[in-house]
C-alpha positions as CSV (number, residue, x, y, z in Angstrom):
1,X,-4.5,-13.9,27.6
2,X,-3.4,-10.7,26.0
3,X,-1.3,-10.1,22.8
4,X,2.1,-8.4,22.9
5,X,1.6,-4.4,22.8
6,X,1.4,-3.2,19.3
7,X,0.0,-6.5,18.0
8,X,-3.7,-7.3,16.7
9,X,-5.9,-10.0,15.2
10,X,-7.2,-9.2,11.7
11,X,-10.9,-10.1,11.7
12,X,-12.8,-10.8,8.5
13,X,-13.8,-7.3,7.5
14,X,-10.3,-6.3,7.9
15,X,-8.9,-9.1,5.8
16,X,-11.5,-8.4,3.3
17,X,-10.4,-4.8,3.1
18,X,-6.7,-5.9,3.0
19,X,-7.5,-8.5,0.2
20,X,-9.5,-5.8,-1.7
21,X,-6.2,-3.8,-2.0
22,X,-4.1,-6.7,-2.6
23,X,-6.2,-7.7,-5.7
24,X,-6.1,-4.1,-7.2
25,X,-2.5,-4.0,-6.5
26,X,-1.5,-7.4,-8.0
27,X,-3.7,-6.7,-11.1
28,X,-2.1,-3.4,-11.9
29,X,1.5,-4.6,-11.0
30,X,0.9,-7.5,-13.6
31,X,-0.5,-4.9,-16.0
32,X,2.9,-3.0,-15.8
33,X,4.9,-5.9,-16.2
34,X,6.1,-6.5,-12.5
35,X,6.8,-10.1,-11.4
36,X,5.3,-10.8,-7.9
37,X,7.4,-12.4,-5.1
38,X,7.4,-12.8,-1.4
39,X,11.0,-12.3,0.1
40,X,11.9,-14.0,3.1
41,X,10.3,-12.8,6.6
42,X,13.6,-13.3,8.5
43,X,16.9,-11.7,7.4
44,X,20.3,-11.6,8.8
45,X,20.4,-8.6,11.1
46,X,23.8,-7.7,9.3
47,X,21.8,-7.6,6.0
48,X,19.1,-5.1,7.5
49,X,21.9,-3.0,9.0
50,X,23.3,-2.6,5.6
51,X,20.4,-0.5,4.7
52,X,20.1,1.5,8.0
53,X,23.2,1.1,10.3
54,X,23.4,-0.3,13.7
55,X,20.8,2.1,15.0
56,X,18.1,0.0,13.2
57,X,18.1,-2.4,16.3
58,X,15.9,0.2,18.2
59,X,13.2,-0.1,15.5
60,X,12.9,-3.7,14.6
61,X,12.3,-7.1,16.1
62,X,15.7,-9.0,16.3
63,X,16.9,-12.0,18.1
64,X,19.3,-15.0,18.0
65,X,18.2,-18.2,16.5
66,X,19.1,-21.7,17.6
67,X,22.3,-21.6,15.6
68,X,23.4,-18.4,17.6
69,X,22.9,-16.3,14.5
70,X,21.6,-12.8,14.7
71,X,18.2,-12.5,12.7
72,X,15.6,-10.2,12.3
73,X,12.1,-9.9,11.0
74,X,11.8,-7.9,8.0
75,X,10.6,-4.1,8.4
76,X,9.9,-3.6,4.7
77,X,10.3,-5.2,1.4
78,X,13.1,-3.2,-0.3
79,X,16.0,-4.7,1.6
80,X,14.9,-8.2,0.9
81,X,14.1,-7.5,-2.7
82,X,17.4,-5.8,-3.2
83,X,19.5,-8.6,-1.4
84,X,17.7,-11.0,-4.0
85,X,18.3,-8.7,-7.0
86,X,22.0,-8.1,-6.2
87,X,22.6,-11.8,-5.9
88,X,20.9,-12.7,-9.3
89,X,24.1,-12.1,-11.5
90,X,22.1,-13.3,-14.7
91,X,19.0,-11.5,-14.1
92,X,17.6,-9.7,-17.1
93,X,17.6,-6.0,-16.5
94,X,15.6,-3.9,-16.1
95,X,14.0,-6.2,-13.5
96,X,10.6,-5.2,-12.2
97,X,9.4,-6.9,-8.9
98,X,6.3,-6.5,-6.8
99,X,5.5,-7.7,-3.2
100,X,2.6,-7.6,-0.8
101,X,2.4,-8.7,2.7
102,X,3.1,-8.1,6.4
103,X,6.1,-6.4,7.9
104,X,7.2,-5.7,11.5
105,X,8.4,-2.6,13.3
106,X,9.2,-1.9,16.8
107,X,7.8,1.7,16.5
108,X,5.3,3.3,19.0
109,X,1.8,2.1,17.9
110,X,-0.1,4.9,16.0
111,X,-3.2,5.2,14.2
112,X,-3.1,3.2,10.9
113,X,0.1,1.4,11.8
114,X,0.7,-1.3,14.6
115,X,3.8,-3.1,15.2
116,X,2.7,-5.7,12.5
117,X,1.2,-4.2,9.4
118,X,0.8,-4.6,5.8
119,X,2.6,-3.0,2.8
120,X,2.5,-3.1,-1.1
121,X,5.9,-2.6,-2.8
122,X,7.3,-1.9,-6.2
123,X,11.0,-2.0,-7.1
124,X,12.9,-1.5,-10.6
125,X,16.5,-2.6,-10.9
126,X,18.7,-1.7,-13.7
127,X,20.2,1.3,-15.5
128,X,19.1,4.5,-13.7
129,X,16.7,6.5,-15.7
130,X,14.0,8.8,-15.0
131,X,11.4,6.8,-16.8
132,X,11.8,4.3,-14.1
133,X,10.8,6.7,-11.5
134,X,8.0,7.8,-13.9
135,X,6.8,4.3,-14.2
136,X,6.5,3.5,-10.3
137,X,5.0,7.0,-9.8
138,X,2.5,6.5,-12.6
139,X,1.3,3.0,-11.3
140,X,1.0,4.5,-7.9
141,X,-1.2,7.0,-9.1
142,X,-3.2,4.5,-10.9
143,X,-3.6,2.2,-7.8
144,X,-5.3,5.2,-5.8
145,X,-7.4,6.0,-8.8
146,X,-8.5,2.1,-9.0
147,X,-9.3,2.2,-5.3
148,X,-11.6,5.4,-5.9
149,X,-9.6,7.4,-3.8
150,X,-10.0,11.1,-4.2
151,X,-7.7,14.2,-3.1
152,X,-4.7,12.2,-3.7
153,X,-1.5,14.3,-4.1
154,X,1.8,13.0,-5.1
155,X,4.5,15.3,-3.8
156,X,8.1,14.9,-5.7
157,X,11.5,16.2,-5.0
158,X,15.2,15.6,-5.6
159,X,17.6,14.7,-2.9
160,X,20.6,16.2,-4.5
161,X,18.7,19.6,-5.0
162,X,18.1,19.9,-1.2
163,X,21.5,18.7,-0.2
164,X,23.2,21.0,-2.5
165,X,21.2,23.9,-1.3
166,X,22.2,22.9,2.3
167,X,25.9,22.8,1.4
168,X,25.4,26.3,-0.1
169,X,23.7,27.8,2.9
170,X,26.3,26.2,5.6
171,X,29.1,26.7,3.2
172,X,30.0,22.8,4.1
173,X,30.3,19.4,2.5
174,X,30.0,17.6,5.7
175,X,28.0,14.6,5.2
176,X,26.9,14.4,9.0
177,X,25.6,18.0,8.8
178,X,23.6,17.3,5.7
179,X,22.1,14.2,7.1
180,X,21.4,16.1,10.3
181,X,19.6,18.9,8.5
182,X,17.7,16.5,6.1
183,X,16.3,14.8,9.2
184,X,15.2,18.4,10.5
185,X,13.6,19.0,7.2
186,X,11.8,15.6,7.4
187,X,10.3,16.4,10.6
188,X,8.6,19.7,9.2
189,X,5.4,18.0,8.5
190,X,5.0,16.8,12.1
191,X,6.6,19.4,14.2
192,X,6.3,23.2,14.0
193,X,9.3,25.3,12.8
194,X,10.0,26.6,16.2
195,X,10.2,23.2,17.7
196,X,12.8,22.0,15.2
197,X,14.9,25.1,15.6
198,X,14.8,24.7,19.3
199,X,15.9,21.0,19.0
200,X,18.7,21.9,16.9
201,X,19.7,25.3,18.0
202,X,22.9,24.0,20.2
203,X,24.4,22.2,17.2
204,X,23.6,24.6,14.1
205,X,23.3,28.2,13.2
206,X,19.7,29.1,13.8
207,X,19.5,31.5,11.0
208,X,20.9,29.2,8.5
209,X,18.6,26.3,9.6
210,X,15.6,28.6,9.5
211,X,16.4,29.5,5.9
212,X,16.6,25.9,4.9
213,X,13.2,25.2,6.8
214,X,11.6,28.0,4.9
215,X,13.1,26.6,1.5
216,X,11.4,23.3,2.5
217,X,7.9,25.1,2.6
218,X,8.0,25.8,-1.2
219,X,5.8,23.6,-3.4
220,X,3.5,24.0,-6.5
221,X,3.8,23.6,-10.2
222,X,7.0,24.2,-12.0
223,X,6.0,27.8,-12.8
224,X,4.9,28.5,-9.3
225,X,8.2,27.3,-7.7
226,X,10.1,29.3,-10.4
227,X,8.2,32.2,-9.4
228,X,8.8,31.7,-5.6
229,X,12.5,31.0,-5.9
230,X,15.7,31.5,-8.2
231,X,15.7,27.9,-9.4
232,X,18.9,28.6,-11.4
233,X,20.9,28.1,-8.3
234,X,19.6,24.5,-7.6
235,X,21.4,21.4,-8.8
236,X,19.1,18.8,-10.5
237,X,16.2,21.1,-11.0
238,X,16.1,20.5,-14.6
239,X,16.0,16.6,-13.8
240,X,13.0,17.2,-11.7
241,X,11.3,19.2,-14.4
242,X,11.9,16.3,-16.8
243,X,10.1,13.8,-14.5
244,X,7.1,16.3,-14.4
245,X,7.1,16.4,-18.0
246,X,7.4,12.6,-18.4
247,X,4.5,12.3,-15.8
248,X,2.3,14.7,-17.8
249,X,2.9,12.7,-20.9
250,X,1.7,9.6,-19.2
251,X,-1.5,11.5,-18.2
252,X,-0.5,11.7,-14.5
253,X,-1.8,15.1,-13.4
254,X,-1.9,14.8,-9.5
255,X,1.7,15.7,-8.9
256,X,3.4,18.7,-7.5
257,X,7.0,19.7,-6.5
258,X,7.5,19.9,-2.9
259,X,11.0,20.9,-1.5
260,X,10.1,19.6,2.0
261,X,9.9,15.7,0.7
262,X,13.4,14.4,1.5
263,X,12.5,10.9,2.9
264,X,14.5,10.7,6.1
265,X,16.6,7.5,5.4
266,X,20.2,8.1,4.4
267,X,20.3,5.8,1.4
268,X,17.9,7.7,-0.9
269,X,20.1,9.2,-3.7
270,X,17.8,11.0,-6.3
271,X,14.1,11.5,-6.9
272,X,12.1,11.2,-3.8
273,X,8.1,11.4,-3.7
274,X,5.2,10.7,-1.0
275,X,1.7,10.4,-1.5
276,X,-1.1,12.1,0.7
277,X,-4.7,12.7,0.8
278,X,-4.6,16.3,1.1
279,X,-7.7,16.6,3.2
280,X,-6.5,14.0,5.7
281,X,-4.2,14.2,8.8
282,X,-2.9,10.6,8.5
283,X,0.2,11.3,6.8
284,X,2.0,9.8,4.0
285,X,0.1,6.9,2.5
286,X,3.1,5.8,0.3
287,X,6.5,7.0,-0.5
288,X,9.6,6.1,-2.6
289,X,12.4,7.1,-4.7
290,X,15.7,6.4,-6.1
291,X,18.2,4.3,-3.8
292,X,21.3,3.4,-6.0
293,X,23.5,3.5,-3.0
294,X,21.7,0.5,-1.6
295,X,22.5,-1.7,-4.5
296,X,26.2,-0.7,-4.2
297,X,26.1,-1.6,-0.6
298,X,25.3,-5.2,-1.6
299,X,28.2,-5.1,-4.1
300,X,26.2,-4.3,-7.3
301,X,28.0,-1.2,-8.7
302,X,26.3,-1.9,-12.1
303,X,22.7,-1.5,-11.2
304,X,20.5,1.2,-9.9
305,X,17.2,0.9,-8.1
306,X,14.0,2.8,-7.5
307,X,10.9,1.9,-5.8
308,X,7.8,2.8,-3.8
309,X,5.9,1.2,-0.7
310,X,2.5,1.9,0.7
311,X,0.8,1.3,4.0
312,X,-2.2,-0.8,3.3
313,X,-3.9,-0.1,6.9
314,X,-3.6,3.6,6.4
315,X,-5.2,3.2,2.9
316,X,-8.1,1.6,4.5
317,X,-8.6,4.1,7.1
318,X,-8.5,6.8,4.0
319,X,-11.1,4.8,2.3
320,X,-13.3,4.9,5.5
321,X,-12.7,8.6,5.8
322,X,-14.0,9.1,2.3
323,X,-16.9,6.8,2.7
324,X,-15.5,4.1,0.2
325,X,-16.8,0.6,1.0
326,X,-15.5,-2.2,-0.9
327,X,-18.3,-4.4,-2.5
328,X,-18.7,-7.5,-0.6
329,X,-22.0,-8.7,-1.7
330,X,-21.5,-9.2,-5.3
331,X,-22.2,-12.8,-6.4
332,X,-22.4,-14.2,-3.0
333,X,-25.4,-16.5,-2.3
334,X,-27.0,-17.6,1.0
335,X,-29.3,-20.8,1.0
336,X,-32.0,-20.7,3.5
337,X,-34.4,-23.5,4.4
338,X,-37.9,-23.1,6.0
339,X,-37.8,-26.3,8.1
340,X,-35.6,-29.2,9.0
341,X,-36.9,-31.4,6.0
342,X,-35.8,-28.8,3.6
343,X,-32.3,-28.7,5.0
344,X,-31.1,-31.7,3.0
345,X,-32.1,-30.0,-0.4
346,X,-30.7,-26.8,0.9
347,X,-27.3,-28.4,1.5
348,X,-27.5,-30.2,-2.0
349,X,-28.0,-26.9,-3.7
350,X,-25.1,-25.3,-1.8
351,X,-22.8,-27.9,-2.8
352,X,-23.9,-27.5,-6.5
353,X,-23.4,-23.8,-6.4
354,X,-19.8,-24.1,-4.9
355,X,-18.8,-26.6,-7.5
356,X,-19.8,-24.1,-10.0
357,X,-17.4,-21.6,-8.1
358,X,-20.1,-19.3,-6.7
359,X,-19.4,-18.3,-3.2
360,X,-22.4,-19.8,-1.1
361,X,-23.3,-19.8,2.7
362,X,-25.7,-22.0,4.4
363,X,-26.4,-22.3,8.3
364,X,-25.1,-25.7,9.5
365,X,-26.7,-25.4,13.2
366,X,-30.4,-26.1,12.1
367,X,-31.6,-22.6,13.2
368,X,-35.0,-21.3,12.4
369,X,-35.4,-19.0,9.2
370,X,-35.1,-15.9,11.1
371,X,-31.8,-16.7,12.5
372,X,-30.6,-18.0,9.3
373,X,-31.2,-14.6,7.8
374,X,-28.3,-13.3,9.6
375,X,-25.9,-15.2,7.2
376,X,-27.5,-13.5,4.3
377,X,-26.3,-10.0,5.5
378,X,-23.3,-10.5,3.2
379,X,-25.0,-12.1,0.3
380,X,-26.0,-10.6,-3.1
381,X,-28.8,-13.2,-3.4
382,X,-30.6,-15.7,-1.3
383,X,-32.3,-18.9,-2.3
384,X,-35.0,-20.1,0.1
385,X,-36.1,-23.6,0.1
386,X,-39.9,-24.0,1.1
387,X,-42.3,-27.1,0.9
388,X,-44.8,-25.4,-1.3
389,X,-42.3,-24.3,-4.0
390,X,-40.3,-27.4,-3.7
391,X,-43.5,-29.6,-4.4
392,X,-43.6,-27.6,-7.8
393,X,-39.9,-28.3,-8.5
394,X,-39.0,-24.7,-7.5
395,X,-37.1,-22.5,-5.0
396,X,-37.5,-18.8,-4.2
397,X,-34.7,-16.5,-5.3
398,X,-34.3,-13.0,-3.8
399,X,-32.2,-10.2,-4.8
400,X,-30.8,-8.7,-1.5
401,X,-30.0,-5.3,-3.0
402,X,-33.7,-4.3,-3.8
403,X,-35.7,-7.1,-2.2
404,X,-37.0,-8.4,-5.7
405,X,-38.1,-12.1,-5.6
406,X,-38.8,-14.5,-8.3
407,X,-38.8,-18.3,-8.5
408,X,-36.3,-20.7,-10.3
409,X,-36.7,-24.3,-11.1
410,X,-34.3,-26.9,-9.6
411,X,-34.0,-28.2,-13.1
412,X,-32.7,-24.9,-14.5
413,X,-30.6,-24.6,-11.4
414,X,-28.9,-27.7,-11.9
415,X,-28.2,-27.3,-15.6
416,X,-26.9,-23.7,-15.4
417,X,-26.2,-22.7,-11.6
418,X,-24.9,-19.3,-12.8
419,X,-28.5,-18.4,-13.9
420,X,-29.4,-17.5,-10.3
421,X,-27.1,-14.5,-11.0
422,X,-29.6,-13.1,-13.4
423,X,-32.7,-12.9,-11.5
424,X,-35.4,-11.7,-13.9
425,X,-37.4,-8.6,-12.4
426,X,-41.2,-8.9,-12.6
């Protein structure tokens, strides 16, 4: 029996990696004052269309339930959290909310993203301020730091800056034109300039579009960008500079300006950003920005919103590319026994350690010692129960990192189970 295309089972090692990122994310989001919640995995289709229009049907799982209602599986957390925030009339602002979990998209499966995958998410609702953007970008940077990921660059831009430049070049304020050109710019990281020009040649002036695409290639520090382009003609340039200044003040140094970052979705309305490993071809690891138009679509004219979401599986692939392996052996114990007569004592020790909240494994099938050693591969320590040591009231304790062995008395083990985590070296 096969799974539907684009779905997969997550095995133990994969779930351990996901949990590793989840733990870092929850610890940091709590440190920054975000309240953790899990929005409903099922939304009314009409709610999802509020964010992305009727065309979203092509990209999601939707169906009619037994009440003949059109519903859909969540494709991100932003929509559910914004629906929730918009309905909380008495919610204290600014409200900082975080989430972590699985989402569904009916996209073409690709490396690092199946049709069911995991995301982490941060949102801030309240009065629009640049410090809200700086807060989510700072936390995003710290998350990648905490996972020991290197070569991470956060590219920032302002949607209004690009939109105003498009209007100037095309001498038009047509919102459909602007949306189309933004989508062209959004493709520049995945397609060649010639391919994009060819795709849009029947709709827009090629010379003007080429000028926009060349503009989208500008990136660097404030001084580098100002040397490459006359920024005095750009709307919101000063706002972008203030954001960079705030991030520098917060000690975030891995940020650069990139006029090619526009975040293709139409609801973004201000600062936008994406996170990359500059030595990888995996694409964006996270992205976000300001989306005040979405809260307004839910009937809340009084609050703005900014946020960020990251792809967990892509981050795991990046960790693997960089040779980062989460520690799985720390404080885990495997209890082994020489023969069947020793099994009863070994089981008793196992229960004792588990009562002390020490993760402990033991073979339940009565296999020989060589076979039992297979369960010790993920253990930091092993306890070996043998007849000779047991006769003296002891068991053997081995450090699996360096092979060091010692003995520990059953009396000491009973009085202080955590003493096994401090093996004395001979």
